[in-house]
N, CA, C and O atoms as a printed pandas DataFrame, in Angstrom:
     atom_number atom_name residue_name chain_id  residue_number  x_coord  y_coord  z_coord
0              1         N          MET        A               1  -14.508    4.725  -11.355
1              2        CA          MET        A               1  -13.125    5.073  -11.126
2              3         C          MET        A               1  -12.973    6.577  -10.913
3              4         O          MET        A               1  -12.218    7.014  -10.044
4              5         N          ASP        A               2  -13.690    7.361  -11.707
5              6        CA          ASP        A               2  -13.613    8.811  -11.549
6              7         C          ASP        A               2  -14.072    9.231  -10.156
7              8         O          ASP        A               2  -13.471   10.099   -9.523
8              9         N          TYR        A               3  -15.149    8.596   -9.690
9             10        CA          TYR        A               3  -15.638    8.910   -8.345
10            11         C          TYR        A               3  -14.575    8.603   -7.309
11            12         O          TYR        A               3  -14.287    9.430   -6.444
12            13         N          LEU        A               4  -13.991    7.418   -7.394
13            14        CA          LEU        A               4  -12.960    7.042   -6.434
14            15         C          LEU        A               4  -11.787    8.013   -6.473
15            16         O          LEU        A               4  -11.241    8.386   -5.435
16            17         N          MET        A               5  -11.409    8.413   -7.669
17            18        CA          MET        A               5  -10.284    9.324   -7.824
18            19         C          MET        A               5  -10.590   10.686   -7.217
19            20         O          MET        A               5   -9.812   11.207   -6.418
20            21         N          GLU        A               6  -11.722   11.258   -7.599
21            22        CA          GLU        A               6  -12.056   12.623   -7.185
22            23         C          GLU        A               6  -12.509   12.714   -5.736
23            24         O          GLU        A               6  -12.070   13.594   -4.995
24            25         N          GLU        A               7  -13.380   11.812   -5.339
25            26        CA          GLU        A               7  -14.018   11.941   -4.033
26            27         C          GLU        A               7  -13.303   11.211   -2.909
27            28         O          GLU        A               7  -13.544   11.499   -1.737
28            29         N          VAL        A               8  -12.450   10.293   -3.237
29            30        CA          VAL        A               8  -11.793    9.532   -2.181
30            31         C          VAL        A               8  -10.300    9.799   -2.172
31            32         O          VAL        A               8   -9.780   10.369   -1.213
32            33         N          LEU        A               9   -9.614    9.403   -3.207
33            34        CA          LEU        A               9   -8.156    9.455   -3.204
34            35         C          LEU        A               9   -7.621   10.881   -3.129
35            36         O          LEU        A               9   -6.755   11.167   -2.303
36            37         N          GLN        A              10   -8.115   11.770   -3.966
37            38        CA          GLN        A              10   -7.573   13.125   -4.001
38            39         C          GLN        A              10   -7.972   13.965   -2.789
39            40         O          GLN        A              10   -7.412   15.041   -2.579
40            41         N          GLN        A              11   -8.917   13.499   -1.999
41            42        CA          GLN        A              11   -9.305   14.210   -0.786
42            43         C          GLN        A              11   -8.390   13.888    0.390
43            44         O          GLN        A              11   -8.468   14.527    1.440
44            45         N          GLN        A              12   -7.527   12.900    0.211
45            46        CA          GLN        A              12   -6.631   12.487    1.286
46            47         C          GLN        A              12   -5.350   13.309    1.261
47            48         O          GLN        A              12   -4.912   13.742    0.195
48            49         N          PRO        A              13   -4.740   13.531    2.436
49            50        CA          PRO        A              13   -3.444   14.210    2.464
50            51         C          PRO        A              13   -2.402   13.395    1.692
51            52         O          PRO        A              13   -2.536   12.179    1.556
52            53         N          GLU        A              14   -1.383   14.059    1.196
53            54        CA          GLU        A              14   -0.358   13.399    0.376
54            55         C          GLU        A              14    0.262   12.184    1.062
55            56         O          GLU        A              14    0.434   11.159    0.403
56            57         N          PRO        A              15    0.609   12.242    2.364
57            58        CA          PRO        A              15    1.179   11.032    2.993
58            59         C          PRO        A              15    0.225    9.841    2.960
59            60         O          PRO        A              15    0.660    8.700    2.803
60            61         N          VAL        A              16   -1.069   10.100    3.107
61            62        CA          VAL        A              16   -2.049    9.012    3.055
62            63         C          VAL        A              16   -2.153    8.480    1.631
63            64         O          VAL        A              16   -2.247    7.268    1.435
64            65         N          GLN        A              17   -2.138    9.363    0.636
65            66        CA          GLN        A              17   -2.163    8.914   -0.760
66            67         C          GLN        A              17   -0.962    8.022   -1.057
67            68         O          GLN        A              17   -1.115    6.963   -1.665
68            69         N          SER        A              18    0.226    8.436   -0.637
69            70        CA          SER        A              18    1.430    7.621   -0.859
70            71         C          SER        A              18    1.301    6.278   -0.177
71            72         O          SER        A              18    1.665    5.243   -0.735
72            73         N          PHE        A              19    0.774    6.305    1.047
73            74        CA          PHE        A              19    0.602    5.054    1.779
74            75         C          PHE        A              19   -0.362    4.135    1.053
75            76         O          PHE        A              19   -0.112    2.933    0.960
76            77         N          LEU        A              20   -1.438    4.663    0.546
77            78        CA          LEU        A              20   -2.433    3.840   -0.138
78            79         C          LEU        A              20   -1.884    3.220   -1.418
79            80         O          LEU        A              20   -2.176    2.064   -1.722
80            81         N          ILE        A              21   -1.101    3.971   -2.157
81            82        CA          ILE        A              21   -0.704    3.548   -3.497
82            83         C          ILE        A              21    0.335    2.431   -3.478
83            84         O          ILE        A              21    0.122    1.400   -4.116
84            85         N          ARG        A              22    1.434    2.595   -2.781
85            86        CA          ARG        A              22    2.501    1.584   -2.847
86            87         C          ARG        A              22    2.088    0.208   -2.328
87            88         O          ARG        A              22    2.418   -0.792   -2.965
88            89         N          PRO        A              23    1.393    0.114   -1.217
89            90        CA          PRO        A              23    1.003   -1.218   -0.746
90            91         C          PRO        A              23   -0.112   -1.879   -1.548
91            92         O          PRO        A              23   -0.640   -2.908   -1.127
92            93         N          SER        A              24   -0.477   -1.316   -2.680
93            94        CA          SER        A              24   -1.525   -1.942   -3.495
94            95         C          SER        A              24   -0.984   -3.125   -4.289
95            96         O          SER        A              24   -1.764   -3.848   -4.909
96            97         N          ILE        A              25    0.317   -3.340   -4.288
97            98        CA          ILE        A              25    0.915   -4.435   -5.055
98            99         C          ILE        A              25    0.463   -5.809   -4.559
99           100         O          ILE        A              25   -0.051   -6.594   -5.356
100          101         N          PRO        A              26    0.635   -6.129   -3.267
101          102        CA          PRO        A              26    0.192   -7.465   -2.825
102          103         C          PRO        A              26   -1.331   -7.539   -2.683
103          104         O          PRO        A              26   -2.008   -6.518   -2.555
104          105         N          ASP        A              27   -1.847   -8.754   -2.709
105          106        CA          ASP        A              27   -3.288   -8.975   -2.566
106          107         C          ASP        A              27   -3.779   -8.658   -1.159
107          108         O          ASP        A              27   -4.925   -8.250   -0.968
108          109         N          ARG        A              28   -2.909   -8.848   -0.182
109          110        CA          ARG        A              28   -3.258   -8.566    1.210
110          111         C          ARG        A              28   -2.083   -7.843    1.852
111          112         O          ARG        A              28   -0.947   -7.951    1.391
112          113         N          LEU        A              29   -2.364   -7.115    2.906
113          114        CA          LEU        A              29   -1.310   -6.336    3.526
114          115         C          LEU        A              29   -1.471   -6.275    5.032
115          116         O          LEU        A              29   -2.568   -6.430    5.570
116          117         N          CYS        A              30   -0.357   -6.045    5.694
117          118        CA          CYS        A              30   -0.340   -5.827    7.131
118          119         C          CYS        A              30    0.612   -4.668    7.396
119          120         O          CYS        A              30    1.294   -4.199    6.485
120          121         N          GLY        A              31    0.657   -4.213    8.624
121          122        CA          GLY        A              31    1.437   -3.033    8.954
122          123         C          GLY        A              31    2.909   -3.142    8.603
123          124         O          GLY        A              31    3.466   -2.236    7.983
124          125         N          SER        A              32    3.547   -4.237    8.988
125          126        CA          SER        A              32    4.988   -4.348    8.736
126          127         C          SER        A              32    5.298   -4.538    7.249
127          128         O          SER        A              32    6.359   -4.115    6.789
128          129         N          LEU        A              33    4.406   -5.156    6.499
129          130        CA          LEU        A              33    4.586   -5.248    5.050
130          131         C          LEU        A              33    4.496   -3.848    4.433
131          132         O          LEU        A              33    5.296   -3.501    3.564
132          133         N          CYS        A              34    3.544   -3.060    4.873
133          134        CA          CYS        A              34    3.437   -1.678    4.382
134          135         C          CYS        A              34    4.697   -0.893    4.719
135          136         O          CYS        A              34    5.197   -0.128    3.894
136          137         N          ASP        A              35    5.210   -1.080    5.929
137          138        CA          ASP        A              35    6.445   -0.392    6.315
138          139         C          ASP        A              35    7.593   -0.769    5.388
139          140         O          ASP        A              35    8.398    0.086    5.021
140          141         N          ALA        A              36    7.676   -2.048    5.003
141          142        CA          ALA        A              36    8.744   -2.499    4.100
142          143         C          ALA        A              36    8.605   -1.853    2.718
143          144         O          ALA        A              36    9.607   -1.524    2.084
144          145         N          LEU        A              37    7.388   -1.676    2.263
145          146        CA          LEU        A              37    7.168   -1.065    0.951
146          147         C          LEU        A              37    7.359    0.451    0.965
147          148         O          LEU        A              37    7.581    1.068   -0.077
148          149         N          LEU        A              38    7.271    1.036    2.143
149          150        CA          LEU        A              38    7.359    2.490    2.270
150          151         C          LEU        A              38    8.624    2.941    2.994
151          152         O          LEU        A              38    8.703    4.086    3.439
152          153         N          VAL        A              39    9.611    2.061    3.116
153          154        CA          VAL        A              39   10.791    2.339    3.933
154          155         C          VAL        A              39   11.485    3.638    3.532
155          156         O          VAL        A              39   11.979    4.351    4.406
156          157         N          ASP        A              40   11.540    3.964    2.269
157          158        CA          ASP        A              40   12.213    5.189    1.830
158          159         C          ASP        A              40   11.380    6.443    2.091
159          160         O          ASP        A              40   11.884    7.556    1.941
160          161         N          LEU        A              41   10.122    6.281    2.477
161          162        CA          LEU        A              41    9.267    7.432    2.781
162          163         C          LEU        A              41    9.102    7.657    4.281
163          164         O          LEU        A              41    8.463    8.621    4.703
164          165         N          ARG        A              42    9.680    6.767    5.082
165          166        CA          ARG        A              42    9.529    6.880    6.536
166          167         C          ARG        A              42   10.194    8.148    7.036
167          168         O          ARG        A              42   11.323    8.461    6.657
168          169         N          ALA        A              43    9.502    8.859    7.872
169          170        CA          ALA        A              43   10.030   10.071    8.482
170          171         C          ALA        A              43    9.703   10.036    9.971
171          172         O          ALA        A              43    8.704    9.442   10.377
172          173         N          PRO        A              44   10.531   10.662   10.767
173          174        CA          PRO        A              44   10.236   10.702   12.207
174          175         C          PRO        A              44    8.859   11.301   12.458
175          176         O          PRO        A              44    8.480   12.302   11.850
176          177         N          GLY        A              45    8.128   10.680   13.350
177          178        CA          GLY        A              45    6.804   11.181   13.687
178          179         C          GLY        A              45    5.689   10.703   12.782
179          180         O          GLY        A              45    4.516   10.939   13.070
180          181         N          ARG        A              46    6.035   10.034   11.689
181          182        CA          ARG        A              46    5.006    9.513   10.789
182          183         C          ARG        A              46    4.419    8.242   11.397
183          184         O          ARG        A              46    5.152    7.450   11.988
184          185         N          PRO        A              47    3.118    8.035   11.263
185          186        CA          PRO        A              47    2.503    6.818   11.828
186          187         C          PRO        A              47    3.075    5.554   11.189
187          188         O          PRO        A              47    3.520    5.568   10.042
188          189         N          THR        A              48    3.055    4.474   11.948
189          190        CA          THR        A              48    3.499    3.187   11.422
190          191         C          THR        A              48    2.470    2.659   10.429
191          192         O          THR        A              48    1.367    3.192   10.307
192          193         N          GLY        A              49    2.856    1.600    9.725
193          194        CA          GLY        A              49    1.936    0.978    8.788
194          195         C          GLY        A              49    0.674    0.495    9.469
195          196         O          GLY        A              49   -0.424    0.681    8.944
196          197         N          GLN        A              50    0.817   -0.128   10.643
197          198        CA          GLN        A              50   -0.349   -0.639   11.353
198          199         C          GLN        A              50   -1.266    0.505   11.791
199          200         O          GLN        A              50   -2.487    0.402   11.674
200          201         N          GLU        A              51   -0.685    1.584   12.291
201          202        CA          GLU        A              51   -1.492    2.730   12.701
202          203         C          GLU        A              51   -2.257    3.314   11.515
203          204         O          GLU        A              51   -3.416    3.707   11.648
204          205         N          THR        A              52   -1.607    3.365   10.367
205          206        CA          THR        A              52   -2.259    3.917    9.183
206          207         C          THR        A              52   -3.364    2.992    8.692
207          208         O          THR        A              52   -4.428    3.463    8.290
208          209         N          LEU        A              53   -3.128    1.688    8.717
209          210        CA          LEU        A              53   -4.180    0.748    8.321
210          211         C          LEU        A              53   -5.403    0.895    9.217
211          212         O          LEU        A              53   -6.537    0.882    8.737
212          213         N          GLU        A              54   -5.171    1.034   10.515
213          214        CA          GLU        A              54   -6.287    1.207   11.444
214          215         C          GLU        A              54   -7.027    2.520   11.173
215          216         O          GLU        A              54   -8.255    2.568   11.251
216          217         N          TYR        A              55   -6.288    3.576   10.858
217          218        CA          TYR        A              55   -6.913    4.854   10.488
218          219         C          TYR        A              55   -7.775    4.679    9.232
219          220         O          TYR        A              55   -8.905    5.164    9.176
220          221         N          LEU        A              56   -7.238    3.988    8.237
221          222        CA          LEU        A              56   -7.982    3.782    6.991
222          223         C          LEU        A              56   -9.262    3.004    7.241
223          224         O          LEU        A              56  -10.304    3.303    6.658
224          225         N          GLU        A              57   -9.179    2.000    8.114
225          226        CA          GLU        A              57  -10.382    1.226    8.425
226          227         C          GLU        A              57  -11.415    2.094    9.145
227          228         O          GLU        A              57  -12.599    2.051    8.814
228          229         N          ARG        A              58  -10.976    2.871   10.118
229          230        CA          ARG        A              58  -11.902    3.758   10.843
230          231         C          ARG        A              58  -12.526    4.786    9.909
231          232         O          ARG        A              58  -13.671    5.196   10.103
232          233         N          SER        A              59  -11.772    5.201    8.896
233          234        CA          SER        A              59  -12.257    6.209    7.950
234          235         C          SER        A              59  -13.071    5.607    6.818
235          236         O          SER        A              59  -13.523    6.328    5.927
236          237         N          ASN        A              60  -13.263    4.298    6.841
237          238        CA          ASN        A              60  -14.022    3.595    5.798
238          239         C          ASN        A              60  -13.449    3.852    4.408
239          240         O          ASN        A              60  -14.197    4.112    3.466
240          241         N          LEU        A              61  -12.135    3.780    4.278
241          242        CA          LEU        A              61  -11.485    4.051    2.999
242          243         C          LEU        A              61  -11.230    2.767    2.208
243          244         O          LEU        A              61  -10.092    2.472    1.844
244          245         N          PHE        A              62  -12.274    2.023    1.950
245          246        CA          PHE        A              62  -12.227    0.880    1.049
246          247         C          PHE        A              62  -11.179   -0.153    1.451
247          248         O          PHE        A              62  -10.534   -0.758    0.595
248          249         N          ILE        A              63  -11.015   -0.350    2.740
249          250        CA          ILE        A              63  -10.097   -1.357    3.247
250          251         C          ILE        A              63  -10.912   -2.350    4.065
251          252         O          ILE        A              63  -11.788   -1.967    4.841
252          253         N          VAL        A              64  -10.610   -3.631    3.879
253          254        CA          VAL        A              64  -11.408   -4.688    4.489
254          255         C          VAL        A              64  -10.498   -5.521    5.393
255          256         O          VAL        A              64   -9.484   -6.041    4.927
256          257         N          PRO        A              65  -10.846   -5.658    6.694
257          258        CA          PRO        A              65  -10.049   -6.524    7.561
258          259         C          PRO        A              65  -10.258   -7.987    7.169
259          260         O          PRO        A              65  -11.364   -8.390    6.810
260          261         N          LEU        A              66   -9.200   -8.766    7.240
261          262        CA          LEU        A              66   -9.279  -10.177    6.864
262          263         C          LEU        A              66   -9.240  -11.114    8.069
263          264         O          LEU        A              66   -9.433  -12.321    7.923
264          265         N          ASP        A              67   -8.991  -10.567    9.256
265          266        CA          ASP        A              67   -8.958  -11.411   10.451
266          267         C          ASP        A              67   -9.506  -10.619   11.639
267          268         O          ASP        A              67   -9.642   -9.397   11.578
268          269         N          ASN        A              68   -9.815  -11.334   12.716
269          270        CA          ASN        A              68  -10.388  -10.687   13.901
270          271         C          ASN        A              68   -9.377   -9.836   14.658
271          272         O          ASN        A              68   -9.763   -8.923   15.387
272          273         N          GLU        A              69   -8.095  -10.123   14.494
273          274        CA          GLU        A              69   -7.058   -9.361   15.184
274          275         C          GLU        A              69   -6.765   -8.031   14.499
275          276         O          GLU        A              69   -6.030   -7.201   15.034
276          277         N          ARG        A              70   -7.338   -7.832   13.321
277          278        CA          ARG        A              70   -7.105   -6.626   12.523
278          279         C          ARG        A              70   -5.622   -6.488   12.172
279          280         O          ARG        A              70   -5.056   -5.395   12.206
280          281         N          ARG        A              71   -5.012   -7.620   11.836
281          282        CA          ARG        A              71   -3.618   -7.603   11.398
282          283         C          ARG        A              71   -3.533   -7.557    9.877
283          284         O          ARG        A              71   -2.737   -6.803    9.316
284          285         N          TRP        A              72   -4.356   -8.364    9.213
285          286        CA          TRP        A              72   -4.340   -8.450    7.756
286          287         C          TRP        A              72   -5.541   -7.727    7.162
287          288         O          TRP        A              72   -6.655   -7.798    7.680
288          289         N          TYR        A              73   -5.279   -7.028    6.055
289          290        CA          TYR        A              73   -6.311   -6.266    5.359
290          291         C          TYR        A              73   -6.165   -6.490    3.855
291          292         O          TYR        A              73   -5.160   -7.015    3.375
292          293         N          ARG        A              74   -7.186   -6.082    3.142
293          294        CA          ARG        A              74   -7.111   -5.989    1.685
294          295         C          ARG        A              74   -7.903   -4.768    1.280
295          296         O          ARG        A              74   -8.789   -4.315    2.005
296          297         N          TYR        A              75   -7.575   -4.237    0.107
297          298        CA          TYR        A              75   -8.345   -3.130   -0.433
298          299         C          TYR        A              75   -9.571   -3.686   -1.152
299          300         O          TYR        A              75   -9.551   -4.805   -1.663
300          301         N          HIS        A              76  -10.635   -2.892   -1.185
301          302        CA          HIS        A              76  -11.771   -3.226   -2.037
302          303         C          HIS        A              76  -11.222   -3.374   -3.457
303          304         O          HIS        A              76  -10.350   -2.604   -3.861
304          305         N          HIS        A              77  -11.710   -4.334   -4.204
305          306        CA          HIS        A              77  -11.120   -4.669   -5.507
306          307         C          HIS        A              77  -11.074   -3.490   -6.485
307          308         O          HIS        A              77  -10.049   -3.270   -7.129
308          309         N          LEU        A              78  -12.150   -2.742   -6.605
309          310        CA          LEU        A              78  -12.142   -1.598   -7.518
310          311         C          LEU        A              78  -11.170   -0.511   -7.048
311          312         O          LEU        A              78  -10.492    0.123   -7.857
312          313         N          PHE        A              79  -11.115   -0.310   -5.734
313          314        CA          PHE        A              79  -10.201    0.687   -5.193
314          315         C          PHE        A              79   -8.751    0.257   -5.432
315          316         O          PHE        A              79   -7.901    1.085   -5.761
316          317         N          ARG        A              80   -8.479   -1.015   -5.268
317          318        CA          ARG        A              80   -7.125   -1.521   -5.536
318          319         C          ARG        A              80   -6.761   -1.320   -7.002
319          320         O          ARG        A              80   -5.635   -0.929   -7.311
320          321         N          ASP        A              81   -7.688   -1.580   -7.897
321          322        CA          ASP        A              81   -7.424   -1.359   -9.321
322          323         C          ASP        A              81   -7.041    0.094   -9.579
323          324         O          ASP        A              81   -6.103    0.370  -10.327
324          325         N          LEU        A              82   -7.761    1.016   -8.962
325          326        CA          LEU        A              82   -7.440    2.434   -9.101
326          327         C          LEU        A              82   -6.042    2.723   -8.551
327          328         O          LEU        A              82   -5.260    3.434   -9.183
328          329         N          LEU        A              83   -5.731    2.180   -7.387
329          330        CA          LEU        A              83   -4.425    2.425   -6.778
330          331         C          LEU        A              83   -3.293    1.863   -7.628
331          332         O          LEU        A              83   -2.248    2.498   -7.767
332          333         N          LEU        A              84   -3.490    0.682   -8.195
333          334        CA          LEU        A              84   -2.469    0.111   -9.080
334          335         C          LEU        A              84   -2.274    0.971  -10.320
335          336         O          LEU        A              84   -1.151    1.157  -10.787
336          337         N          GLN        A              85   -3.371    1.491  -10.846
337          338        CA          GLN        A              85   -3.284    2.386  -11.998
338          339         C          GLN        A              85   -2.486    3.635  -11.634
339          340         O          GLN        A              85   -1.622    4.065  -12.399
340          341         N          ARG        A              86   -2.769    4.215  -10.479
341          342        CA          ARG        A              86   -2.033    5.392  -10.019
342          343         C          ARG        A              86   -0.562    5.066   -9.753
343          344         O          ARG        A              86    0.313    5.887  -10.026
344          345         N          LEU        A              87   -0.289    3.881   -9.226
345          346        CA          LEU        A              87    1.094    3.473   -8.988
346          347         C          LEU        A              87    1.865    3.433  -10.300
347          348         O          LEU        A              87    2.971    3.967  -10.388
348          349         N          HIS        A              88    1.293    2.810  -11.307
349          350        CA          HIS        A              88    1.955    2.735  -12.613
350          351         C          HIS        A              88    2.174    4.136  -13.203
351          352         O          HIS        A              88    3.231    4.414  -13.769
352          353         N          GLN        A              89    1.189    5.001  -13.071
353          354        CA          GLN        A              89    1.333    6.373  -13.571
354          355         C          GLN        A              89    2.436    7.117  -12.830
355          356         O          GLN        A              89    3.267    7.781  -13.451
356          357         N          SER        A              90    2.444    7.008  -11.508
357          358        CA          SER        A              90    3.436    7.752  -10.729
358          359         C          SER        A              90    4.845    7.229  -10.978
359          360         O          SER        A              90    5.797    8.009  -10.982
360          361         N          LEU        A              91    4.993    5.926  -11.184
361          362        CA          LEU        A              91    6.321    5.375  -11.452
362          363         C          LEU        A              91    6.797    5.763  -12.843
363          364         O          LEU        A              91    7.991    5.975  -13.053
364          365         N          THR        A              92    5.878    5.857  -13.792
365          366        CA          THR        A              92    6.239    6.288  -15.137
366          367         C          THR        A              92    6.723    7.736  -15.124
367          368         O          THR        A              92    7.673    8.086  -15.824
368          369         N          LEU        A              93    6.066    8.569  -14.328
369          370        CA          LEU        A              93    6.429    9.982  -14.260
370          371         C          LEU        A              93    7.705   10.240  -13.478
371          372         O          LEU        A              93    8.359   11.261  -13.692
372          373         N          SER        A              94    8.076    9.332  -12.571
373          374        CA          SER        A              94    9.212    9.591  -11.690
374          375         C          SER        A              94   10.361    8.612  -11.884
375          376         O          SER        A              94   11.093    8.331  -10.936
376          377         N          LYS        A              95   10.529    8.094  -13.077
377          378        CA          LYS        A              95   11.561    7.087  -13.325
378          379         C          LYS        A              95   12.958    7.542  -12.926
379          380         O          LYS        A              95   13.745    6.731  -12.438
380          381         N          SER        A              96   13.286    8.808  -13.116
381          382        CA          SER        A              96   14.641    9.262  -12.855
382          383         C          SER        A              96   14.787    9.966  -11.504
383          384         O          SER        A              96   15.842   10.538  -11.228
384          385         N          SER        A              97   13.770    9.940  -10.670
385          386        CA          SER        A              97   13.822   10.707   -9.425
386          387         C          SER        A              97   14.364    9.925   -8.236
387          388         O          SER        A              97   14.354   10.439   -7.117
388          389         N          GLY        A              98   14.834    8.708   -8.443
389          390        CA          GLY        A              98   15.324    7.914   -7.328
390          391         C          GLY        A              98   14.231    7.163   -6.589
391          392         O          GLY        A              98   14.510    6.470   -5.611
392          393         N          THR        A              99   12.995    7.290   -7.038
393          394        CA          THR        A              99   11.884    6.553   -6.452
394          395         C          THR        A              99   12.008    5.099   -6.862
395          396         O          THR        A              99   12.296    4.814   -8.024
396          397         N          PRO        A             100   11.796    4.162   -5.930
397          398        CA          PRO        A             100   11.883    2.757   -6.317
398          399         C          PRO        A             100   10.888    2.426   -7.425
399          400         O          PRO        A             100    9.745    2.881   -7.404
400          401         N          GLY        A             101   11.335    1.640   -8.378
401          402        CA          GLY        A             101   10.473    1.226   -9.473
402          403         C          GLY        A             101    9.586    0.072   -9.083
403          404         O          GLY        A             101    9.661   -0.437   -7.964
404          405         N          LEU        A             102    8.753   -0.335  -10.003
405          406        CA          LEU        A             102    7.817   -1.427   -9.762
406          407         C          LEU        A             102    8.548   -2.714   -9.412
407          408         O          LEU        A             102    8.128   -3.443   -8.513
408          409         N          ASP        A             103    9.644   -3.000  -10.121
409          410        CA          ASP        A             103   10.418   -4.210   -9.821
410          411         C          ASP        A             103   10.925   -4.187   -8.384
411          412         O          ASP        A             103   10.839   -5.192   -7.679
412          413         N          GLU        A             104   11.450   -3.051   -7.948
413          414        CA          GLU        A             104   11.968   -2.913   -6.585
414          415         C          GLU        A             104   10.865   -3.120   -5.556
415          416         O          GLU        A             104   11.093   -3.767   -4.534
416          417         N          LEU        A             105    9.690   -2.589   -5.805
417          418        CA          LEU        A             105    8.578   -2.759   -4.871
418          419         C          LEU        A             105    8.138   -4.218   -4.800
419          420         O          LEU        A             105    7.818   -4.720   -3.722
420          421         N          HIS        A             106    8.121   -4.898   -5.948
421          422        CA          HIS        A             106    7.785   -6.324   -5.945
422          423         C          HIS        A             106    8.839   -7.122   -5.174
423          424         O          HIS        A             106    8.504   -8.049   -4.436
424          425         N          ILE        A             107   10.093   -6.763   -5.345
425          426        CA          ILE        A             107   11.173   -7.442   -4.617
426          427         C          ILE        A             107   11.015   -7.225   -3.118
427          428         O          ILE        A             107   11.149   -8.169   -2.338
428          429         N          ARG        A             108   10.734   -6.005   -2.712
429          430        CA          ARG        A             108   10.539   -5.723   -1.281
430          431         C          ARG        A             108    9.401   -6.558   -0.711
431          432         O          ARG        A             108    9.529   -7.146    0.364
432          433         N          ALA        A             109    8.290   -6.607   -1.434
433          434        CA          ALA        A             109    7.142   -7.393   -0.964
434          435         C          ALA        A             109    7.499   -8.871   -0.901
435          436         O          ALA        A             109    7.179   -9.542    0.080
436          437         N          SER        A             110    8.150   -9.380   -1.924
437          438        CA          SER        A             110    8.544  -10.785   -1.951
438          439         C          SER        A             110    9.488  -11.127   -0.802
439          440         O          SER        A             110    9.327  -12.161   -0.153
440          441         N          GLN        A             111   10.463  -10.269   -0.551
441          442        CA          GLN        A             111   11.400  -10.508    0.548
442          443         C          GLN        A             111   10.673  -10.505    1.887
443          444         O          GLN        A             111   10.947  -11.340    2.749
444          445         N          TRP        A             112    9.753   -9.572    2.060
445          446        CA          TRP        A             112    9.020   -9.527    3.317
446          447         C          TRP        A             112    8.230  -10.815    3.521
447          448         O          TRP        A             112    8.273  -11.404    4.601
448          449         N          PHE        A             113    7.510  -11.255    2.490
449          450        CA          PHE        A             113    6.729  -12.482    2.614
450          451         C          PHE        A             113    7.638  -13.674    2.918
451          452         O          PHE        A             113    7.310  -14.497    3.773
452          453         N          GLU        A             114    8.768  -13.772    2.232
453          454        CA          GLU        A             114    9.685  -14.886    2.473
454          455         C          GLU        A             114   10.232  -14.854    3.897
455          456         O          GLU        A             114   10.251  -15.883    4.573
456          457         N          GLU        A             115   10.673  -13.692    4.360
457          458        CA          GLU        A             115   11.240  -13.558    5.705
458          459         C          GLU        A             115   10.219  -13.835    6.795
459          460         O          GLU        A             115   10.591  -14.159    7.923
460          461         N          ASN        A             116    8.944  -13.712    6.476
461          462        CA          ASN        A             116    7.894  -13.917    7.462
462          463         C          ASN        A             116    7.153  -15.237    7.290
463          464         O          ASN        A             116    6.083  -15.435    7.866
464          465         N          GLY        A             117    7.726  -16.140    6.494
465          466        CA          GLY        A             117    7.187  -17.486    6.383
466          467         C          GLY        A             117    6.018  -17.675    5.436
467          468         O          GLY        A             117    5.265  -18.639    5.575
468          469         N          PHE        A             118    5.850  -16.783    4.482
469          470        CA          PHE        A             118    4.762  -16.889    3.522
470          471         C          PHE        A             118    5.344  -17.153    2.137
471          472         O          PHE        A             118    5.302  -16.294    1.256
472          473         N          GLY        A             119    5.885  -18.351    1.961
473          474        CA          GLY        A             119    6.602  -18.690    0.721
474          475         C          GLY        A             119    5.763  -18.558   -0.542
475          476         O          GLY        A             119    6.244  -18.050   -1.555
476          477         N          LEU        A             120    4.527  -19.005   -0.492
477          478        CA          LEU        A             120    3.668  -18.921   -1.670
478          479         C          LEU        A             120    3.410  -17.457   -2.057
479          480         O          LEU        A             120    3.436  -17.108   -3.237
480          481         N          ASP        A             121    3.160  -16.609   -1.053
481          482        CA          ASP        A             121    2.964  -15.181   -1.321
482          483         C          ASP        A             121    4.255  -14.562   -1.866
483          484         O          ASP        A             121    4.207  -13.700   -2.744
484          485         N          ALA        A             122    5.395  -14.995   -1.352
485          486        CA          ALA        A             122    6.683  -14.476   -1.837
486          487         C          ALA        A             122    6.868  -14.813   -3.303
487          488         O          ALA        A             122    7.338  -13.984   -4.082
488          489         N          PHE        A             123    6.499  -16.029   -3.682
489          490        CA          PHE        A             123    6.605  -16.460   -5.066
490          491         C          PHE        A             123    5.673  -15.668   -5.964
491          492         O          PHE        A             123    6.058  -15.242   -7.053
492          493         N          HIS        A             124    4.441  -15.471   -5.502
493          494        CA          HIS        A             124    3.451  -14.727   -6.285
494          495         C          HIS        A             124    3.910  -13.300   -6.483
495          496         O          HIS        A             124    3.212  -12.510   -7.119
């Protein structure tokens, strides 16, 4: 975990770190799901979720494609554990800053899955 923290996560620019951390909630992710989880961080000129996922894959940042179309991905299990740990830490530190809490992020993910026809994932 220390290696992942020091040599991988902290070497990334802040926007990439934010992108990595919030979408760690679901077991699998795609560009539009990431966009839904990061909607409050979207800024003009920032890459889309799909563009960022493709960048992460090209950079070998512990992301694994789940299909040939490169639409669905998952994080390497240990890396995801680290990201979830960082998510919990960052939410604990920023409770009063207007940052969406863990419940809100789960709701966003659930709504996205439901709206896109993945009822079981929405329930989970």
